[in-house]
C-alpha positions as CSV (number, residue, x, y, z in Angstrom):
1,M,212.0,39.9,-263.1
2,T,214.8,42.2,-261.8
3,E,216.8,40.8,-258.9
4,E,218.6,43.3,-256.7
5,V,222.3,42.6,-256.1
6,V,224.4,44.7,-253.7
7,I,227.8,45.7,-255.1
8,P,230.1,47.4,-252.5
9,S,230.2,51.1,-253.1
10,I,234.0,51.1,-253.3
11,I,233.8,48.8,-256.3
12,V,231.1,51.0,-257.9
13,E,233.3,54.1,-257.4
14,E,236.4,52.3,-258.9
15,L,234.3,51.4,-262.0
16,K,233.2,55.0,-262.3
17,K,236.7,56.4,-261.9
18,K,237.7,54.2,-264.8
19,G,234.8,55.7,-266.8
20,L,232.8,52.4,-266.7
21,N,229.1,52.1,-266.2
22,P,228.7,49.7,-263.3
23,E,225.7,47.8,-264.8
24,D,227.4,47.5,-268.1
25,A,230.7,46.4,-266.6
26,I,228.9,43.7,-264.6
27,L,226.9,42.5,-267.5
28,N,230.0,42.3,-269.7
29,A,231.9,40.5,-267.1
30,L,229.1,38.0,-266.5
31,M,228.8,37.4,-270.3
32,K,232.4,36.4,-270.4
33,V,232.6,34.4,-267.1
34,I,229.5,32.3,-267.7
35,N,229.6,32.5,-271.5
36,L,226.1,34.1,-271.8
37,D,224.7,33.9,-275.3
38,P,223.7,37.1,-277.1
39,S,220.0,36.4,-276.7
40,T,220.3,36.4,-273.0
41,M,222.3,39.6,-273.1
42,M,219.6,41.2,-275.3
43,E,216.9,40.2,-272.9
44,A,218.9,41.5,-269.9
45,R,219.5,44.8,-271.6
46,M,215.8,45.2,-272.5
47,E,214.8,44.3,-268.9
48,L,217.1,47.2,-267.7
49,A,215.6,49.5,-270.4
50,I,212.1,48.8,-269.3
51,K,213.1,49.3,-265.6
52,Y,214.8,52.7,-266.5
53,L,211.8,53.8,-268.6
54,N,209.4,53.1,-265.7
55,E,211.7,54.8,-263.2
56,G,212.2,57.8,-265.5
57,R,208.4,58.2,-266.0
58,E,207.8,58.2,-262.3
59,L,210.5,60.9,-261.7
60,I,209.4,63.4,-264.3
61,D,207.4,65.7,-262.0
62,R,209.5,65.4,-258.8
63,D,213.0,65.2,-260.2
64,P,213.4,66.0,-263.9
65,V,217.2,65.7,-263.7
66,Q,217.1,62.1,-262.6
67,A,214.2,61.4,-264.9
68,S,216.3,62.7,-267.8
69,E,219.1,60.3,-266.9
70,K,216.9,57.3,-266.4
71,L,215.1,57.9,-269.7
72,Y,218.5,58.3,-271.5
73,K,219.7,55.0,-269.9
74,A,216.5,53.3,-271.2
75,A,217.3,54.4,-274.7
76,E,221.0,53.5,-274.3
77,E,220.3,49.9,-273.1
78,S,217.8,49.5,-276.0
79,V,220.5,50.6,-278.5
80,K,223.0,48.2,-277.0
81,A,220.5,45.4,-277.4
82,L,220.1,46.4,-281.0
83,A,223.8,46.1,-281.6
84,Q,223.6,42.5,-280.4
85,Y,220.4,41.8,-282.3
86,Y,222.0,42.9,-285.6
87,D,225.3,41.3,-284.6
88,L,227.3,44.5,-285.4
89,K,230.6,42.8,-284.9
90,N,232.8,45.9,-285.7
91,I,231.1,47.9,-283.0
92,L,230.8,45.1,-280.5
93,S,234.5,44.3,-280.8
94,R,235.6,47.9,-280.2
95,V,233.4,48.0,-277.1
96,S,234.8,44.7,-275.9
97,E,238.4,45.9,-276.5
98,R,237.8,49.1,-274.6
99,G,235.6,47.6,-272.0
100,R,232.9,50.2,-272.3
101,W,230.5,51.9,-274.7
102,T,231.1,55.4,-276.0
103,V,228.5,57.7,-277.6
104,T,230.4,57.1,-280.8
105,E,229.5,53.4,-280.9
106,L,225.9,54.1,-279.7
107,E,225.6,56.7,-282.5
108,K,227.0,54.2,-285.1
109,V,224.4,51.6,-284.0
110,V,221.6,54.1,-284.5
111,E,222.9,55.2,-287.9
112,T,223.3,51.6,-289.1
113,V,220.0,50.2,-287.7
114,S,217.9,53.2,-288.7
115,E,218.4,52.2,-292.3
116,K,216.5,49.0,-291.4
117,L,214.0,50.3,-288.8
118,G,213.3,53.8,-290.0
119,D,214.0,57.4,-289.2
120,W,212.0,57.3,-286.0
121,L,215.0,55.6,-284.4
122,V,217.3,58.6,-285.1
123,R,214.6,61.0,-283.8
124,S,214.1,59.0,-280.6
125,W,217.9,58.7,-280.1
126,D,218.2,62.5,-280.5
127,A,215.5,63.0,-277.9
128,A,217.4,60.7,-275.5
129,N,220.7,62.5,-276.1
130,Y,218.9,65.9,-275.5
131,L,217.7,64.6,-272.2
132,H,221.1,63.3,-271.3
133,V,223.0,66.5,-272.1
134,W,220.4,69.3,-271.3
135,G,218.3,67.5,-268.7
136,F,220.9,65.6,-266.7
137,H,224.4,67.1,-267.3
138,E,223.3,70.8,-267.7
139,T,220.2,70.5,-265.5
140,K,218.3,72.9,-267.7
141,L,215.0,71.0,-268.4
142,D,211.8,71.3,-266.4
143,P,209.3,68.5,-266.1
144,E,207.3,69.7,-269.2
145,A,210.5,69.6,-271.3
146,V,211.2,66.0,-270.1
147,R,207.5,65.0,-270.5
148,I,207.3,66.0,-274.2
149,R,210.4,63.8,-275.0
150,Y,209.1,60.8,-273.0
151,P,207.0,59.4,-275.9
152,Y,210.2,59.2,-278.1
153,I,212.0,57.2,-275.3
154,E,208.9,55.0,-274.8
155,R,208.9,54.2,-278.5
156,I,212.5,53.3,-278.7
157,V,212.2,50.9,-275.8
158,N,208.8,49.4,-276.9
159,E,209.8,49.0,-280.6
160,I,213.2,47.5,-279.9
161,N,211.7,45.2,-277.2
162,R,209.1,44.0,-279.7
163,V,211.7,43.3,-282.4
164,I,213.8,41.3,-279.9
165,K,210.9,39.5,-278.4
166,T,209.7,38.4,-281.8
167,R,213.1,37.0,-282.6
168,L,213.4,35.2,-279.3
169,E,210.0,33.6,-279.8
170,Q,211.1,32.3,-283.1
171,T,214.2,30.5,-281.7
């Protein structure tokens, strides 16, 4: 269940000025402050991924730009959860030192984990990146272009969620 928390807009703007994703910064801060275990972080990231996936699907016809960004964020949160699932220490330590994720770390997670999960992960991640660049930043995609990429994003979220849920049920 998602709980809404209000963060003053001045704080959100300061995070953005520093190149930080507000949700990510808050999750990372909470992880440190209350010493959240990686399983809880994986669950939190997947909850966000599912939320973004649903929001993105609902926006495809009315606002393909925002749909593109929501769908990208769904894939992004899923990939971050994978980094924790596979305990990719080298990547997670760089992210922790910098205080934020870059596309380089996200790409490295996909490259590393696709060897275990299959090439579908690379194809799904490529679709997410396409939506992020051409759908959100460049605003060049219409609803149909977003819609044909939606199944790739849905797969990345559902498959990763399944992998993580299976592990959590075993512990």
